[in-house]
C-alpha positions in Angstrom: -51.6 120.0 35.1 -54.6 117.9 33.9 -56.9 116.0 36.3 -58.0 112.5 35.3 -58.7 109.3 37.1 -55.4 107.6 37.5 -55.8 104.0 36.5 -53.6 101.3 35.0 -55.2 102.0 31.6 -54.8 105.8 31.8 -51.2 105.5 32.8 -50.4 103.1 29.9 -52.0 105.6 27.5 -49.9 108.6 28.6 -48.5 110.3 25.5 -44.7 110.6 25.1 -43.2 113.7 26.7 -42.6 116.6 24.3 -39.0 117.3 23.4 -37.3 119.4 26.0 -39.8 118.4 28.8 -38.3 116.5 31.7 -41.5 115.5 33.4 -45.3 115.7 33.3 -47.7 115.4 36.2 -51.2 114.0 36.2 -53.5 114.7 39.2 -56.3 112.3 40.2 -59.8 113.7 40.0 -61.2 111.4 42.6 -58.5 111.2 45.3 -57.2 114.7 46.1 -53.5 114.7 46.4 -52.8 111.5 44.4 -50.3 112.2 41.6 -48.7 110.3 38.8 -45.4 111.9 37.6 -44.3 110.8 34.1 -40.7 110.9 33.1 -38.8 109.6 30.1 -38.3 106.2 31.5 -40.8 105.7 34.2 -43.9 106.8 36.1 -43.7 107.6 39.9 -46.6 108.1 42.2 -46.9 110.7 45.0 -49.3 111.9 47.6 -49.5 115.6 48.3 -51.1 117.1 51.5 -50.9 120.0 53.9 -49.9 119.7 57.5 -51.7 121.3 60.5 -49.7 124.6 59.9 -50.7 124.7 56.2 -47.3 123.7 54.9 -47.4 121.5 51.8 -45.6 118.2 51.7 -45.3 115.2 49.3 -44.8 111.6 50.1 -43.2 109.4 47.4 -45.3 106.2 47.0 -43.1 104.3 44.5 -42.3 103.7 40.9 -44.6 101.9 38.5 -43.2 98.3 38.3 -42.2 98.4 42.0 -45.8 99.1 42.9 -49.0 98.8 40.9 -51.4 101.7 40.3 -53.9 100.1 42.7 -51.3 99.7 45.4 -50.2 103.3 45.0 -53.8 104.5 45.2 -54.5 102.4 48.3 -51.4 103.8 50.1 -52.5 107.3 49.1 -55.9 106.7 50.7 -54.3 105.5 53.9 -52.1 108.6 54.1 -55.1 110.8 53.4 -57.0 109.2 56.3 -53.9 109.6 58.5 -53.7 113.3 57.7 -57.4 113.8 58.3 -56.8 112.4 61.8 -54.0 114.9 62.5 -51.1 112.9 61.3 -48.1 114.2 59.4 -46.4 111.4 57.4 -43.4 113.5 56.3 -42.7 114.7 59.8 -43.0 111.1 61.1 -40.5 109.9 58.5 -38.1 112.7 59.3 -38.4 112.0 63.0 -37.5 108.3 62.3 -34.5 109.3 60.1 -33.3 111.7 62.9 -33.0 108.9 65.5 -29.3 108.1 65.8 -27.8 104.7 66.0 -26.7 103.4 69.4 -23.1 103.9 68.3 -23.6 107.5 67.1 -25.4 108.4 70.3 -22.9 106.8 72.5 -19.8 108.3 71.0 -21.2 111.8 70.1 -23.4 112.6 73.1 -23.5 110.0 75.9 -19.8 109.4 76.5 -19.0 113.1 76.5 -21.8 113.6 79.0 -20.5 110.7 81.2 -16.9 112.0 81.2 -18.1 115.4 82.4 -20.1 113.9 85.4 -18.9 110.5 86.4 -15.6 109.4 87.9 -16.3 105.9 86.6 -16.4 107.2 83.0 -13.5 105.0 81.9 -15.4 101.9 83.0 -18.5 103.0 81.1 -16.3 103.7 78.0 -14.9 100.2 78.2 -18.3 98.5 78.7 -19.6 100.3 75.6 -16.6 100.1 73.3 -15.6 96.5 74.0 -19.0 94.7 74.1 -22.2 96.7 74.0 -21.5 98.7 70.8 -20.2 95.6 68.8 -23.5 93.9 69.8 -26.1 96.6 69.0 -24.2 99.7 67.9 -25.5 99.6 64.3 -29.2 99.7 65.3 -31.1 102.9 65.7 -32.1 103.6 69.3 -35.7 102.8 68.7 -34.9 99.5 67.0 -33.3 97.9 70.1 -35.6 95.5 71.8 -35.7 93.6 75.1 -34.9 90.5 73.1 -31.7 92.1 71.9 -30.8 92.9 75.5 -31.6 89.3 76.6 -29.4 88.0 73.7 -26.6 90.3 74.7 -26.8 89.1 78.3 -26.6 85.4 77.2 -23.6 86.2 75.0 -21.8 87.9 77.9 -22.5 84.9 80.1 -21.2 82.5 77.3 -18.0 84.5 77.2 -17.4 83.6 80.9 -18.0 87.0 82.4 -18.7 87.1 86.1 -22.3 87.9 87.0 -21.3 91.2 88.5 -19.5 92.2 85.3 -22.5 91.3 83.2 -24.7 93.4 85.5 -22.4 96.4 85.1 -22.8 96.2 81.4 -26.6 95.9 81.7 -26.7 98.9 84.1 -24.6 101.0 81.6 -27.1 100.1 78.8 -30.1 101.0 81.0 -28.5 104.4 82.0 -27.6 105.2 78.4 -31.2 104.6 77.1 -32.7 106.5 80.0 -30.6 109.5 79.0 -31.6 109.2 75.4 -35.3 109.2 76.4 -34.7 112.2 78.7 -33.2 114.1 75.8 -36.1 113.2 73.6 -34.0 111.4 70.9 -36.6 108.8 70.3 -40.1 107.7 71.4 -40.8 104.4 73.1 -39.5 102.4 76.1 -36.1 101.7 77.5 -35.3 98.2 76.3 -32.9 97.8 79.2 -35.3 98.9 81.9 -35.7 95.3 83.1 -32.6 93.7 81.8 -32.7 90.6 83.9 -29.9 91.3 86.4 -28.0 88.2 87.5 -27.6 87.1 91.0 -24.4 88.3 92.5 -22.5 86.7 95.4 -20.9 89.4 97.4 -17.6 88.6 98.8 -18.0 89.0 102.6 -14.6 89.4 104.2 -14.5 91.5 107.4 -11.7 92.0 109.9 -12.3 91.0 113.5 -11.4 93.4 116.3 -8.2 91.3 116.9 -7.3 91.4 113.2 -7.9 95.1 113.1 -5.6 95.7 116.1 -2.9 93.5 114.5 -3.2 95.4 111.3 -2.8 98.7 113.1 0.3 97.5 114.9 1.8 96.3 111.6 1.1 99.6 109.9 2.5 101.6 112.7 5.8 99.7 112.3 5.9 100.0 108.4 8.8 101.9 106.9 6.6 103.8 104.5 4.9 106.1 107.0 2.8 107.9 104.3 1.3 104.8 102.7 0.7 103.3 106.1 -1.1 106.5 107.2 -3.4 106.2 104.2 -4.3 102.7 105.1 -4.9 103.7 108.7 -7.3 106.4 107.6 -9.2 103.9 105.5 -9.6 101.6 108.4 -11.1 104.3 110.7 -13.2 106.1 108.2 -14.4 103.6 105.7 -13.4 106.0 102.9 -12.5 104.8 99.4 -8.8 104.5 98.6 -9.0 107.2 95.9 -10.8 109.6 98.2 -7.9 109.4 100.7 -5.1 109.5 98.1 -6.5 112.5 96.4 -7.4 114.4 99.6 -6.0 118.0 99.8 -5.5 120.1 102.8 -8.2 122.5 101.6 -10.7 119.6 101.9 -9.9 119.0 105.6 -11.9 120.9 108.2 -10.2 120.4 111.6 -12.8 122.5 113.4 -15.8 120.5 112.2 -13.9 117.2 111.9 -14.9 116.7 108.3 -13.0 115.6 105.2 -14.8 116.8 102.1 -14.7 114.7 98.9 -15.4 117.3 96.1 -16.4 114.5 93.7 -17.1 111.1 95.0 -17.8 107.9 93.0 -21.4 109.0 92.4 -20.1 112.3 91.0 -21.5 114.2 94.0 -19.7 116.0 96.9 -19.7 114.0 100.1 -18.4 114.6 103.6 -16.5 112.0 105.5 -16.9 112.3 109.3 -13.6 112.1 111.2 -13.3 110.3 114.5 -10.7 111.3 117.0 -8.4 108.5 115.7 -8.9 109.8 112.1 -8.1 113.4 113.3 -4.9 112.2 115.0 -3.8 110.6 111.7 -4.4 113.8 109.8 -2.8 116.0 112.5 0.3 113.8 112.3 0.4 114.3 108.6 -0.1 118.1 109.0 2.9 118.2 111.3 5.0 117.0 108.5 3.7 119.6 106.0 6.8 121.8 106.4 8.7 119.1 104.5 6.4 119.3 101.6 5.4 123.0 101.5 4.8 123.0 97.8 2.4 120.0 98.0 -1.3 120.5 98.6 -2.0 116.8 99.1 -2.6 115.3 102.6 -0.5 112.3 101.6 2.2 113.8 99.4 4.6 111.9 97.1 8.2 111.7 98.2 9.4 111.4 94.6 7.1 113.7 92.6 6.8 117.3 93.6 3.2 118.5 94.0 1.7 115.0 93.5 -0.1 112.6 95.9 1.6 109.4 97.0 1.6 106.9 94.2 -0.1 104.1 96.0 -0.2 101.8 99.0 0.4 98.4 97.5 3.8 97.8 99.1 2.7 98.8 102.6 -0.5 96.8 102.3 1.3 93.6 101.4 3.9 94.0 104.2 1.2 94.9 106.8 -0.9 91.9 105.9 2.0 89.5 106.2 3.2 91.1 109.5 -0.4 90.9 110.9 -0.9 87.3 109.7 -3.9 88.3 107.5 -5.0 86.4 104.4 -3.2 87.2 101.2 -6.5 87.7 99.3 -7.6 90.4 101.7 -8.2 93.6 99.6 -7.8 97.2 100.6 -11.5 97.7 99.8 -12.3 95.1 102.4 -11.3 97.7 105.0 -14.4 99.7 103.9 -16.6 96.7 104.4 -15.1 96.0 107.8 -15.8 99.6 108.9 -19.5 99.2 107.8 -19.7 95.8 109.5 -18.4 97.3 112.8 -21.0 100.0 112.7 -23.8 97.5 111.9 -22.6 95.2 114.8 -23.2 97.9 117.4 -26.7 98.7 116.1 -26.1 101.7 113.9 -29.1 102.3 111.6 -28.5 101.4 108.0 -29.4 104.8 106.7 -26.7 106.3 109.0 -24.1 103.7 107.7 -25.0 104.7 104.2 -24.5 108.3 104.9 -21.1 107.8 106.4 -20.0 105.6 103.5 -21.5 107.9 100.9 -24.0 105.4 99.5 -26.7 107.0 97.2 -29.0 104.0 97.5 -30.1 102.1 100.7 -30.0 98.9 98.8 -26.2 99.2 98.7 -26.0 99.4 102.4 -28.6 96.6 102.9 -25.8 94.0 102.6 -24.7 94.9 106.1 -28.1 94.3 107.7 -27.3 90.8 108.8 -24.4 92.1 111.0 -26.8 93.5 113.5 -29.1 90.5 114.4 -29.9 91.6 117.9 -31.2 94.9 116.7 -33.4 93.2 114.1 -34.6 90.7 116.7 -35.6 93.6 119.0 -37.4 95.3 116.0 -39.3 92.1 115.3 -40.2 91.7 119.0 -41.9 95.1 118.9 -44.8 93.6 116.9 -45.4 90.9 119.6 -45.4 93.6 122.3 -48.0 95.5 120.4 -50.2 92.4 120.2 -49.6 91.5 123.9 -48.2 88.2 122.9 -45.0 88.4 125.0 -44.8 86.4 128.2 -45.7 88.7 131.0 -42.7 89.6 133.1 -42.9 88.8 136.8 -43.4 91.8 139.1 -40.6 92.8 141.4 -42.1 91.1 144.5 -42.5 87.8 142.7 -38.9 88.0 141.6 -37.7 88.7 145.1 -39.7 85.8 146.6 -38.3 83.4 144.0 -34.8 84.6 144.9 -35.4 84.0 148.6 -36.8 80.5 148.0 -33.8 79.6 145.7 -31.4 80.8 148.4 -33.1 78.6 151.0 -32.9 75.5 148.7 -29.2 76.2 148.2 -28.7 76.5 152.0 -30.5 73.2 152.6 
């Protein structure tokens, strides 16, 4: 393996390869590691180096014609400097090649992970399959930029998606990239960390005390006692519909007045506190258990052995009509009404969040405006600390004022 200075002239003067020889290598005598490899039809340039562990690697610089001799030498010099500073060009290239595309990661790792841990996995699957993957699925994880996310958001809006729906897509994207970073699948930032969430207008529909009482009367008279009992339990606990429908007797603790939800919406176990009214509803269901001895569900199906009741739609429609409630009132509004009632009597937001099973205080914050007097009292605390409140009259002054007022009335 001869060592010469690799130049355009020396490469052009390379003798033909001997018969039976596939290749011939020339090593540069000035730049250690710079190689010209001669084959029958072309010359290819390489750079050879050793990594920090002493392992030998080669980087292909290009073929003569695609690159010039000077370009190849300049690139070899750059790589040599990189290696001298602790770099490993081959390892870096391998690392880049190992980064999966968004679609590969989503289908092979992220979705299986979500299906194991989240009850909302079907929603995540839909967000990815229908819109996110068609938009950025072919890009490697480290190729997706904030501009890509912004463009995707604009596209979703142009399709007419509601702001809330767009935000669910963006939240899914953010969570997916966070998981990829956690697993060390690429280096960089999460392009969806600040996706530009759109303003959502929450639908605020809460039952008044009179409406709640009317609904209870209508449910008590409904022919479908099981479905009506489910709805009653939702009214008095603020539980989610699925949590009630899937409740099993093993989850009910009559002594501690607790209904345990093994896997809530967040994927965690949560405990629903049971008021006396909720306990009465469950005890009434328990009294009927002899009829469905083979059914473990609190609200058993009358048609399918061992299964929970199919749903509450019929009873809900009938009860709304009988109670004179709006047609667009949703079953989920019962949960909002329960939270609103708690807020109206001054229950702290953190306690409301605990009862409802919220994992973030921001979710409960929407009910803050339902307790204005409590917030006013809190704001007044600062004035009291600064002695800016008007001084209350002492008891004697109040009594004198009362006597004088009585005298004026008598006159």
